[in-house]
TORPA-869047 format. One record per atom (N, C-alpha, C): x, z, y; atom name; chain; residue in three letters. Coordinates in steps of 0.2 Angstrom, whole numbers, m for minus. Atoms other than C-alpha are relative to their C-alpha. Example, Ala and Ser with C-alpha at 12.3 -4.5 7.8 and 13.67 -1.06 7.14 Angstrom:
2
4  0  m6  N  A  ALA
62  39  m22  CA  A  ALA
4  0  6  C  A  ALA
m4  m1  m6  N  A  SER
68  36  m5  CA  A  SER
m4  3  5  C  A  SER
***
This chain:
239
1  3  6  N  A  GLY
311  593  m467  CA  A  GLY
m7  m1  m2  C  A  GLY
7  1  2  N  A  ARG
292  596  m469  CA  A  ARG
m3  m6  4  C  A  ARG
3  6  m4  N  A  CYS
289  584  m455  CA  A  CYS
2  m7  m3  C  A  CYS
m3  6  4  N  A  MET
300  571  m464  CA  A  MET
m4  m2  m6  C  A  MET
4  1  6  N  A  MET
290  573  m480  CA  A  MET
m7  m2  2  C  A  MET
6  3  m2  N  A  ILE
274  571  m471  CA  A  ILE
0  m7  2  C  A  ILE
m1  7  m2  N  A  ASN
281  555  m463  CA  A  ASN
0  m5  m5  C  A  ASN
0  5  5  N  A  VAL
285  547  m479  CA  A  VAL
m6  m1  m4  C  A  VAL
7  0  3  N  A  VAL
268  551  m486  CA  A  VAL
m4  m5  4  C  A  VAL
4  4  m5  N  A  GLN
260  543  m470  CA  A  GLN
2  m7  m1  C  A  GLN
m2  7  0  N  A  TRP
271  527  m472  CA  A  TRP
m3  m3  m7  C  A  TRP
2  3  6  N  A  ILE
266  525  m490  CA  A  ILE
m8  m1  0  C  A  ILE
7  1  m1  N  A  LEU
247  528  m486  CA  A  LEU
m2  m5  5  C  A  LEU
2  5  m6  N  A  THR
247  516  m471  CA  A  THR
3  m6  m2  C  A  THR
m3  6  1  N  A  ALA
259  502  m472  CA  A  ALA
0  m2  m7  C  A  ALA
m1  2  7  N  A  GLY
262  503  m491  CA  A  GLY
m7  m2  m3  C  A  GLY
6  1  3  N  A  ILE
244  504  m497  CA  A  ILE
m4  m6  4  C  A  ILE
4  5  m4  N  A  ILE
236  493  m483  CA  A  ILE
3  m7  m1  C  A  ILE
m3  6  0  N  A  GLU
248  479  m482  CA  A  GLU
1  m3  m7  C  A  GLU
m1  3  7  N  A  GLU
253  477  m501  CA  A  GLU
m7  m1  m3  C  A  GLU
7  2  3  N  A  SER
234  478  m506  CA  A  SER
m3  m6  3  C  A  SER
3  6  m3  N  A  PHE
229  465  m494  CA  A  PHE
3  m6  m2  C  A  PHE
m4  6  3  N  A  LYS
243  453  m500  CA  A  LYS
m2  m1  m7  C  A  LYS
2  1  7  N  A  PHE
238  456  m518  CA  A  PHE
m7  m2  0  C  A  PHE
7  3  0  N  A  VAL
219  453  m514  CA  A  VAL
0  m8  1  C  A  VAL
0  8  m1  N  A  SER
224  435  m508  CA  A  SER
2  m3  m7  C  A  SER
m2  3  7  N  A  LEU
231  432  m526  CA  A  LEU
m6  0  m5  C  A  LEU
5  0  5  N  A  LEU
215  436  m534  CA  A  LEU
m5  m6  0  C  A  LEU
4  7  0  N  A  ARG
208  419  m529  CA  A  ARG
3  m5  m5  C  A  ARG
m3  5  5  N  A  LEU
220  411  m542  CA  A  LEU
m3  1  m7  C  A  LEU
3  0  7  N  A  ARG
213  406  m559  CA  A  ARG
5  m5  m4  C  A  ARG
m5  3  4  N  A  PRO
224  400  m574  CA  A  PRO
m3  m7  m3  C  A  PRO
2  6  3  N  A  THR
213  386  m580  CA  A  THR
m6  m3  4  C  A  THR
6  2  m4  N  A  PRO
199  374  m573  CA  A  PRO
m6  3  m3  C  A  PRO
6  m3  3  N  A  ALA
187  382  m585  CA  A  ALA
m1  7  3  C  A  ALA
1  m7  m3  N  A  LYS
190  399  m577  CA  A  LYS
m2  m1  8  C  A  LYS
2  2  m6  N  A  VAL
188  390  m560  CA  A  VAL
m8  m1  0  C  A  VAL
7  2  1  N  A  ASN
171  383  m565  CA  A  ASN
m4  6  m1  C  A  ASN
3  m6  1  N  A  ALA
166  400  m572  CA  A  ALA
m1  4  6  C  A  ALA
1  m4  m6  N  A  THR
169  409  m556  CA  A  THR
m4  m3  5  C  A  THR
5  3  m5  N  A  LEU
160  396  m546  CA  A  LEU
m7  1  m2  C  A  LEU
7  0  2  N  A  ALA
145  397  m557  CA  A  ALA
m3  7  1  C  A  ALA
2  m7  m1  N  A  SER
145  416  m556  CA  A  SER
m1  3  7  C  A  SER
0  m2  m7  N  A  CYS
147  417  m537  CA  A  CYS
m7  m2  3  C  A  CYS
6  1  m3  N  A  ARG
130  419  m529  CA  A  ARG
0  m1  8  C  A  ARG
m1  0  m7  N  A  CYS
136  421  m511  CA  A  CYS
2  m7  3  C  A  CYS
m2  7  m3  N  A  LYS
138  406  m499  CA  A  LYS
2  2  7  C  A  LYS
m2  m1  m7  N  A  CYS
147  405  m482  CA  A  CYS
m2  m6  3  C  A  CYS
2  7  m3  N  A  PRO
139  392  m470  CA  A  PRO
6  m4  2  C  A  PRO
m6  4  m2  N  A  GLY
151  378  m468  CA  A  GLY
5  0  m5  C  A  GLY
m6  0  5  N  A  LEU
162  382  m483  CA  A  LEU
m3  0  m7  C  A  LEU
2  0  6  N  A  HIS
160  377  m500  CA  A  HIS
2  6  m4  C  A  HIS
m2  m6  4  N  A  LYS
161  390  m514  CA  A  LYS
7  0  m3  C  A  LYS
m6  2  3  N  A  ALA
176  382  m521  CA  A  ALA
6  2  5  C  A  ALA
m5  m1  m4  N  A  TRP
186  386  m505  CA  A  TRP
4  6  m1  C  A  TRP
m4  m6  1  N  A  TRP
191  403  m510  CA  A  TRP
4  0  m7  C  A  TRP
m3  0  6  N  A  ILE
196  399  m528  CA  A  ILE
6  m6  0  C  A  ILE
m6  5  1  N  A  ARG
213  390  m532  CA  A  ARG
2  0  m7  C  A  ARG
m3  1  7  N  A  LEU
220  384  m548  CA  A  LEU
8  1  0  C  A  LEU
m7  m1  1  N  A  ALA
237  391  m553  CA  A  ALA
1  0  m8  C  A  ALA
1  1  7  N  A  ASP
239  384  m571  CA  A  ASP
6  2  m4  C  A  ASP
m6  m2  3  N  A  THR
256  391  m575  CA  A  THR
2  7  3  C  A  THR
m2  m7  m2  N  A  PRO
264  409  m574  CA  A  PRO
5  m1  6  C  A  PRO
m4  2  m6  N  A  LEU
277  401  m562  CA  A  LEU
m3  m1  6  C  A  LEU
4  1  m5  N  A  ALA
264  395  m551  CA  A  ALA
m3  6  4  C  A  ALA
3  m6  m3  N  A  VAL
256  412  m549  CA  A  VAL
6  4  3  C  A  VAL
m5  m4  m3  N  A  ALA
273  420  m546  CA  A  ALA
3  m3  7  C  A  ALA
m1  4  m7  N  A  LEU
277  407  m532  CA  A  LEU
m5  2  5  C  A  LEU
6  m1  m5  N  A  CYS
260  410  m524  CA  A  CYS
1  7  3  C  A  CYS
m1  m7  m2  N  A  GLY
265  429  m523  CA  A  GLY
5  0  5  C  A  GLY
m5  0  m5  N  A  VAL
281  425  m514  CA  A  VAL
m2  m3  7  C  A  VAL
2  3  m6  N  A  ALA
272  413  m502  CA  A  ALA
m5  5  4  C  A  ALA
5  m4  m4  N  A  ALA
258  426  m498  CA  A  ALA
4  6  4  C  A  ALA
m4  m5  m3  N  A  GLY
272  439  m494  CA  A  GLY
3  m3  6  C  A  GLY
m3  4  m5  N  A  GLY
281  426  m483  CA  A  GLY
m5  m1  6  C  A  GLY
5  1  m5  N  A  GLY
264  422  m474  CA  A  GLY
m1  6  4  C  A  GLY
1  m6  m4  N  A  LEU
261  440  m469  CA  A  LEU
6  2  4  C  A  LEU
m6  m2  m4  N  A  ALA
279  443  m464  CA  A  ALA
0  m5  6  C  A  ALA
0  5  m6  N  A  THR
278  427  m452  CA  A  THR
m5  3  5  C  A  THR
5  m2  m5  N  A  THR
262  434  m444  CA  A  THR
3  6  3  C  A  THR
m2  m6  m3  N  A  LYS
270  451  m441  CA  A  LYS
6  m1  4  C  A  LYS
m6  2  m4  N  A  ASN
286  443  m435  CA  A  ASN
m2  m2  7  C  A  ASN
2  3  m6  N  A  PHE
277  434  m421  CA  A  PHE
m3  6  4  C  A  PHE
2  m6  m4  N  A  MET
269  451  m416  CA  A  MET
5  4  3  C  A  MET
m5  m4  m2  N  A  TYR
285  460  m416  CA  A  TYR
5  m3  5  C  A  TYR
m5  4  m4  N  A  ILE
297  447  m408  CA  A  ILE
m3  m2  6  C  A  ILE
3  2  m6  N  A  PHE
285  441  m395  CA  A  PHE
m4  5  4  C  A  PHE
3  m6  m4  N  A  SER
279  458  m389  CA  A  SER
3  0  7  C  A  SER
m3  m1  m6  N  A  GLN
282  462  m371  CA  A  GLN
6  4  0  C  A  GLN
m6  m4  0  N  A  GLU
295  475  m375  CA  A  GLU
6  m4  m3  C  A  GLU
m6  4  3  N  A  SER
305  464  m386  CA  A  SER
2  m6  4  C  A  SER
m2  5  m5  N  A  ILE
305  450  m373  CA  A  ILE
4  3  5  C  A  ILE
m4  m4  m5  N  A  GLU
311  462  m360  CA  A  GLU
7  1  m2  C  A  GLU
m7  m2  3  N  A  LYS
325  468  m371  CA  A  LYS
4  m6  m1  C  A  LYS
m4  6  1  N  A  ALA
330  450  m376  CA  A  ALA
3  m3  6  C  A  ALA
m2  4  m6  N  A  PHE
331  442  m359  CA  A  PHE
3  5  5  C  A  PHE
m2  m5  m5  N  A  GLY
334  458  m349  CA  A  GLY
7  4  m2  C  A  GLY
m6  m4  3  N  A  GLU
347  467  m360  CA  A  GLU
4  m3  m5  C  A  GLU
m3  4  5  N  A  ASN
352  454  m371  CA  A  ASN
0  3  m7  C  A  ASN
1  m3  6  N  A  ASP
346  464  m386  CA  A  ASP
m5  m3  m4  C  A  ASP
4  4  5  N  A  LEU
340  454  m401  CA  A  LEU
m2  4  m6  C  A  LEU
1  m4  6  N  A  GLU
337  469  m413  CA  A  GLU
m6  m2  m3  C  A  GLU
6  1  3  N  A  SER
319  465  m415  CA  A  SER
0  m6  m4  C  A  SER
m1  6  4  N  A  ALA
323  447  m421  CA  A  ALA
4  1  m6  C  A  ALA
m4  m1  6  N  A  TYR
337  452  m432  CA  A  TYR
m3  4  m5  C  A  TYR
3  m5  4  N  A  GLY
328  467  m439  CA  A  GLY
m6  m3  m5  C  A  GLY
6  2  4  N  A  ARG
313  456  m445  CA  A  ARG
3  m5  m6  C  A  ARG
m3  4  5  N  A  ILE
325  445  m456  CA  A  ILE
m1  3  m7  C  A  ILE
0  m3  7  N  A  GLY
327  458  m470  CA  A  GLY
m7  2  m2  C  A  GLY
7  m2  1  N  A  ALA
309  464  m468  CA  A  ALA
m4  m6  m3  C  A  ALA
3  6  2  N  A  SER
303  446  m471  CA  A  SER
1  m1  m8  C  A  SER
m2  0  8  N  A  PHE
313  445  m488  CA  A  PHE
m3  5  m4  C  A  PHE
3  m6  4  N  A  ALA
306  462  m493  CA  A  ALA
m7  m1  m1  C  A  ALA
7  1  1  N  A  HIS
288  457  m490  CA  A  HIS
m1  m6  m6  C  A  HIS
1  6  5  N  A  MET
291  441  m501  CA  A  MET
2  3  m7  C  A  MET
m1  m2  7  N  A  VAL
299  450  m516  CA  A  VAL
m5  6  m2  C  A  VAL
5  m5  3  N  A  TRP
286  465  m516  CA  A  TRP
m6  m4  m2  C  A  TRP
6  4  2  N  A  THR
272  452  m517  CA  A  THR
2  m4  m6  C  A  THR
m2  4  6  N  A  GLY
282  441  m529  CA  A  GLY
0  4  m6  C  A  GLY
0  m4  6  N  A  TYR
284  456  m540  CA  A  TYR
m7  1  m3  C  A  TYR
7  m1  3  N  A  VAL
266  460  m541  CA  A  VAL
m3  m6  m3  C  A  VAL
3  6  3  N  A  ALA
262  442  m544  CA  A  ALA
3  m2  m7  C  A  ALA
m2  1  7  N  A  CYS
273  442  m559  CA  A  CYS
m4  4  m5  C  A  CYS
4  m4  4  N  A  GLY
263  456  m566  CA  A  GLY
m7  m3  m1  C  A  GLY
6  4  0  N  A  LEU
247  446  m562  CA  A  LEU
1  m6  m5  C  A  LEU
m1  6  5  N  A  ALA
254  431  m571  CA  A  ALA
0  2  m7  C  A  ALA
0  m2  7  N  A  LYS
258  440  m587  CA  A  LYS
m7  2  m2  C  A  LYS
7  m2  1  N  A  TRP
240  448  m586  CA  A  TRP
m4  m6  m2  C  A  TRP
5  6  0  N  A  GLN
232  431  m584  CA  A  GLN
2  m5  m6  C  A  GLN
m2  5  5  N  A  PHE
243  421  m597  CA  A  PHE
1  3  m7  C  A  PHE
m2  m3  7  N  A  LEU
248  433  m611  CA  A  LEU
m6  2  m3  C  A  LEU
7  m2  3  N  A  PRO
235  436  m624  CA  A  PRO
m1  7  m1  C  A  PRO
1  m8  1  N  A  PRO
227  453  m626  CA  A  PRO
3  2  m6  C  A  PRO
m4  m3  6  N  A  GLY
237  464  m638  CA  A  GLY
7  m2  1  C  A  GLY
m7  2  m1  N  A  ASP
254  456  m632  CA  A  ASP
3  6  3  C  A  ASP
m3  m6  m3  N  A  PRO
266  471  m629  CA  A  PRO
2  m1  7  C  A  PRO
m2  2  m7  N  A  ALA
272  462  m613  CA  A  ALA
m5  0  5  C  A  ALA
5  1  m4  N  A  ARG
255  460  m606  CA  A  ARG
m2  7  4  C  A  ARG
2  m6  m4  N  A  PRO
251  473  m592  CA  A  PRO
m8  2  m2  C  A  PRO
7  m2  2  N  A  ARG
235  484  m596  CA  A  ARG
m5  m2  5  C  A  ARG
4  2  m5  N  A  ARG
228  480  m579  CA  A  ARG
3  m6  5  C  A  ARG
m3  5  m5  N  A  ARG
230  466  m566  CA  A  ARG
4  3  6  C  A  ARG
m3  m3  m5  N  A  THR
235  479  m554  CA  A  THR
6  5  m2  C  A  THR
m5  m4  3  N  A  SER
248  487  m565  CA  A  SER
7  0  4  C  A  SER
m7  1  m4  N  A  TYR
263  481  m554  CA  A  TYR
m1  2  7  C  A  TYR
1  m1  m7  N  A  LEU
255  486  m538  CA  A  LEU
3  6  3  C  A  LEU
m3  m7  m2  N  A  LEU
261  504  m537  CA  A  LEU
7  0  3  C  A  LEU
m7  0  m2  N  A  ALA
279  501  m536  CA  A  ALA
2  m3  7  C  A  ALA
m1  3  m7  N  A  PRO
279  489  m520  CA  A  PRO
m3  4  5  C  A  PRO
3  m4  m5  N  A  ILE
267  501  m512  CA  A  ILE
5  6  2  C  A  ILE
m5  m5  m1  N  A  VAL
280  515  m514  CA  A  VAL
6  m2  4  C  A  VAL
m6  3  m3  N  A  LEU
295  504  m510  CA  A  LEU
m1  m2  8  C  A  LEU
2  2  m7  N  A  HIS
286  498  m494  CA  A  HIS
0  6  4  C  A  HIS
0  m6  m4  N  A  GLY
283  516  m488  CA  A  GLY
7  3  1  C  A  GLY
m7  m2  0  N  A  LEU
301  521  m492  CA  A  LEU
4  m4  5  C  A  LEU
m4  4  m4  N  A  TYR
308  506  m483  CA  A  TYR
m1  1  7  C  A  TYR
2  m2  m7  N  A  ASN
298  510  m467  CA  A  ASN
3  7  2  C  A  ASN
m2  m7  m2  N  A  TRP
303  528  m468  CA  A  TRP
7  0  1  C  A  TRP
m8  0  m1  N  A  CYS
322  525  m470  CA  A  CYS
1  m4  6  C  A  CYS
m1  5  m5  N  A  SER
321  511  m457  CA  A  SER
m1  4  7  C  A  SER
1  m4  m6  N  A  THR
313  523  m444  CA  A  THR
5  6  1  C  A  THR
m4  m6  m1  N  A  LEU
323  539  m447  CA  A  LEU
8  m2  1  C  A  LEU
m7  1  m2  N  A  GLN
340  530  m445  CA  A  GLN
1  m3  7  C  A  GLN
0  3  m6  N  A  ARG
336  523  m428  CA  A  ARG
1  5  6  C  A  ARG
m1  m3  m7  N  A  CYS
340  529  m410  CA  A  CYS
m4  m4  5  C  A  CYS
3  4  m6  N  A  GLU
328  524  m396  CA  A  GLU
1  4  6  C  A  GLU
m2  m3  m7  N  A  ALA
335  528  m379  CA  A  ALA
m6  1  4  C  A  ALA
6  m2  m4  N  A  TYR
322  536  m367  CA  A  TYR
3  2  7  C  A  TYR
m1  m1  m7  N  A  GLU
323  537  m348  CA  A  GLU
m6  0  4  C  A  GLU
6  0  m4  N  A  GLU
310  543  m336  CA  A  GLU
2  5  6  C  A  GLU
m1  m4  m6  N  A  THR
310  550  m318  CA  A  THR
m6  4  1  C  A  THR
5  m4  m1  N  A  TYR
299  565  m316  CA  A  TYR
1  5  6  C  A  TYR
m1  m5  m5  N  A  GLN
296  575  m300  CA  A  GLN
7  m1  4  C  A  GLN
m7  1  m3  N  A  GLY
312  567  m293  CA  A  GLY
6  1  m4  C  A  GLY
m6  m2  5  N  A  LYS
323  572  m308  CA  A  LYS
0  m6  m5  C  A  LYS
m1  5  5  N  A  LEU
330  559  m320  CA  A  LEU
1  4  m7  C  A  LEU
0  m3  6  N  A  TYR
327  564  m338  CA  A  TYR
3  m6  m5  C  A  TYR
m2  4  5  N  A  LYS
337  555  m352  CA  A  LYS
1  3  m7  C  A  LYS
m1  m3  6  N  A  SER
338  556  m370  CA  A  SER
2  m6  m5  C  A  SER
m2  5  4  N  A  ASP
347  546  m384  CA  A  ASP
m6  m2  m5  C  A  ASP
6  2  4  N  A  GLY
330  546  m394  CA  A  GLY
2  0  m7  C  A  GLY
m2  0  7  N  A  CYS
339  550  m411  CA  A  CYS
m5  5  m3  C  A  CYS
5  m5  4  N  A  TYR
327  557  m424  CA  A  TYR
4  5  m4  C  A  TYR
m5  m4  4  N  A  LEU
342  564  m434  CA  A  LEU
7  0  2  C  A  LEU
m7  0  m2  N  A  PRO
360  569  m432  CA  A  PRO
4  m6  m4  C  A  PRO
m3  6  2  N  A  PRO
373  555  m436  CA  A  PRO
1  0  m8  C  A  PRO
m1  0  7  N  A  LEU
376  561  m454  CA  A  LEU
m6  m2  m4  C  A  LEU
6  1  3  N  A  TRP
358  561  m459  CA  A  TRP
m2  m8  2  C  A  TRP
1  7  m2  N  A  ARG
356  544  m450  CA  A  ARG
3  m5  m5  C  A  ARG
m3  4  5  N  A  MET
369  537  m462  CA  A  MET
m3  1  m7  C  A  MET
4  m1  7  N  A  VAL
360  544  m477  CA  A  VAL
m6  m4  0  C  A  VAL
6  5  0  N  A  PHE
344  535  m472  CA  A  PHE
2  m7  0  C  A  PHE
m2  7  0  N  A  LYS
354  519  m469  CA  A  LYS
2  m2  m7  C  A  LYS
m2  2  7  N  A  GLY
361  520  m486  CA  A  GLY
m7  0  m5  C  A  GLY
7  0  4  N  A  GLY
343  524  m493  CA  A  GLY
m4  m6  1  C  A  GLY
3  6  m1  N  A  HIS
337  509  m484  CA  A  HIS
3  m6  m4  C  A  HIS
m4  5  4  N  A  THR
350  498  m492  CA  A  THR
m2  0  m8  C  A  THR
1  0  8  N  A  ILE
346  505  m510  CA  A  ILE
m7  m2  m1  C  A  ILE
7  2  1  N  A  VAL
327  502  m507  CA  A  VAL
0  m8  0  C  A  VAL
0  7  0  N  A  MET
331  484  m503  CA  A  MET
3  m3  m6  C  A  MET
m4  3  6  N  A  LEU
343  481  m517  CA  A  LEU
m5  1  m6  C  A  LEU
4  m1  6  N  A  LEU
331  489  m530  CA  A  LEU
m6  m5  0  C  A  LEU
6  5  m1  N  A  SER
316  478  m523  CA  A  SER
2  m7  m3  C  A  SER
m2  6  2  N  A  PHE
326  463  m525  CA  A  PHE
2  m1  m8  C  A  PHE
m1  0  7  N  A  TYR
332  468  m543  CA  A  TYR
m6  0  m4  C  A  TYR
6  0  4  N  A  TRP
315  472  m550  CA  A  TRP
m3  m7  1  C  A  TRP
3  7  0  N  A  TRP
308  455  m543  CA  A  TRP
4  m5  m3  C  A  TRP
m4  5  3  N  A  HIS
323  445  m549  CA  A  HIS
m1  0  m7  C  A  HIS
1  0  7  N  A  SER
321  452  m566  CA  A  SER
m6  m3  m3  C  A  SER
6  3  2  N  A  GLU
303  448  m568  CA  A  GLU
m1  m7  1  C  A  GLU
0  7  m2  N  A  PHE
304  431  m559  CA  A  PHE
4  m4  m5  C  A  PHE
m5  4  4  N  A  SER
319  426  m570  CA  A  SER
m3  m1  m7  C  A  SER
3  0  7  N  A  GLU
309  431  m586  CA  A  GLU
m5  m6  0  C  A  GLU
6  5  m1  N  A  ILE
294  420  m580  CA  A  ILE
3  m7  0  C  A  ILE
m3  7  0  N  A  ALA
305  405  m575  CA  A  ALA
4  m2  m6  C  A  ALA
m3  2  6  N  A  GLY
315  406  m591  CA  A  GLY
m5  m2  m5  C  A  GLY
5  2  4  N  A  ASP
299  405  m601  CA  A  ASP
m2  m7  1  C  A  ASP
2  7  m2  N  A  GLU
294  390  m591  CA  A  GLU
5  m5  m2  C  A  GLU
m5  5  2  N  A  GLU
310  381  m595  CA  A  GLU
0  m1  m7  C  A  GLU
0  1  7  N  A  GLU
309  385  m613  CA  A  GLU
m6  m4  m2  C  A  GLU
6  4  2  N  A  GLU
291  378  m614  CA  A  GLU
1  m8  2  C  A  GLU
m2  7  m2  N  A  ASP
297  362  m604  CA  A  ASP
5  m3  m5  C  A  ASP
m4  3  4  N  A  SER
311  360  m616  CA  A  SER
m3  m1  m7  C  A  SER
3  1  6  N  A  ALA
300  362  m631  CA  A  ALA
m5  m6  0  C  A  ALA
4  6  m1  N  A  VAL
288  349  m624  CA  A  VAL
4  m6  0  C  A  VAL
m4  6  0  N  A  ALA
302  337  m621  CA  A  ALA
3  m2  m7  C  A  ALA
m3  1  6  N  A  ALA
309  339  m638  CA  A  ALA
m5  m3  m5  C  A  ALA
5  3  4  N  A  VAL
292  336  m646  CA  A  VAL
m1  m8  2  C  A  VAL
1  7  m3  N  A  ALA
290  320  m635  CA  A  ALA
5  m4  m3  C  A  ALA
m5  4  2  N  A  ALA
307  314  m640  CA  A  ALA
m1  m1  m7  C  A  ALA
1  1  7  N  A  ALA
303  317  m658  CA  A  ALA
m5  m5  m2  C  A  ALA
5  5  1  N  A  GLN
287  307  m657  CA  A  GLN
2  m7  2  C  A  GLN
m3  7  m2  N  A  ALA
296  293  m648  CA  A  ALA
4  m3  m5  C  A  ALA
m5  2  5  N  A  ALA
309  292  m661  CA  A  ALA
m4  m2  m6  C  A  ALA
4  2  6  N  A  GLU
296  291  m675  CA  A  GLU
m3  m6  1  C  A  GLU
3  6  m1  N  A  ALA
287  278  m666  CA  A  ALA
4  m7  0  C  A  ALA
m5  6  0  N  A  ARG
303  267  m665  CA  A  ARG
2  m2  m7  C  A  ARG
m2  2  7  N  A  GLN
306  268  m684  CA  A  GLN
m5  m5  m3  C  A  GLN
4  5  3  N  A  PRO
300  253  m694  CA  A  PRO
m4  3  m5  C  A  PRO
***
């Protein structure tokens, strides 16, 4: 039990903090208005040879644009990791030698998880950027939504690791040693399999709730603009 508790802390402090923080840093290049873009360029004193200062800054002028950028950032990191896992020498040997495609199938769920974790953080960043100060729905800090994905990421990896069995076989001094490589007994492996599913569902639910709120606000604004335009067009047609 002590070893398992140390393991979950390790996952949160490594994969959770490192990967989620790096994905969030990529979103800090977004600015809500052209004026904010110009202000950032004016305050930036550093220059990189061969690159314009504006290369780093990107305009995302609606909350929905920021939220979608978060999903894209998560998908980008997941794609990079997928190449590392799927095309590693061990995965290739299992796929073509043992007809074992676990590495490829296992990355599908992880890809969606990365997308919703960064998408959730991006929703919080969108609220921080676009809601006026003093609004009760506005986060106190731009990083307010970052802690939950860090913990969820660590729990996801923890549950994924402890539910597995990795068979091991080696010949030593003429003797064959075999092991099923299971970290836990069958009952506990089922517990962690259930925990893995709960983490996934909770991640999707939190992201869906935040994203639906932002997308709903966007639709209301578009409807209001369309109604105003229709009213103005009707007035213009009157004699």
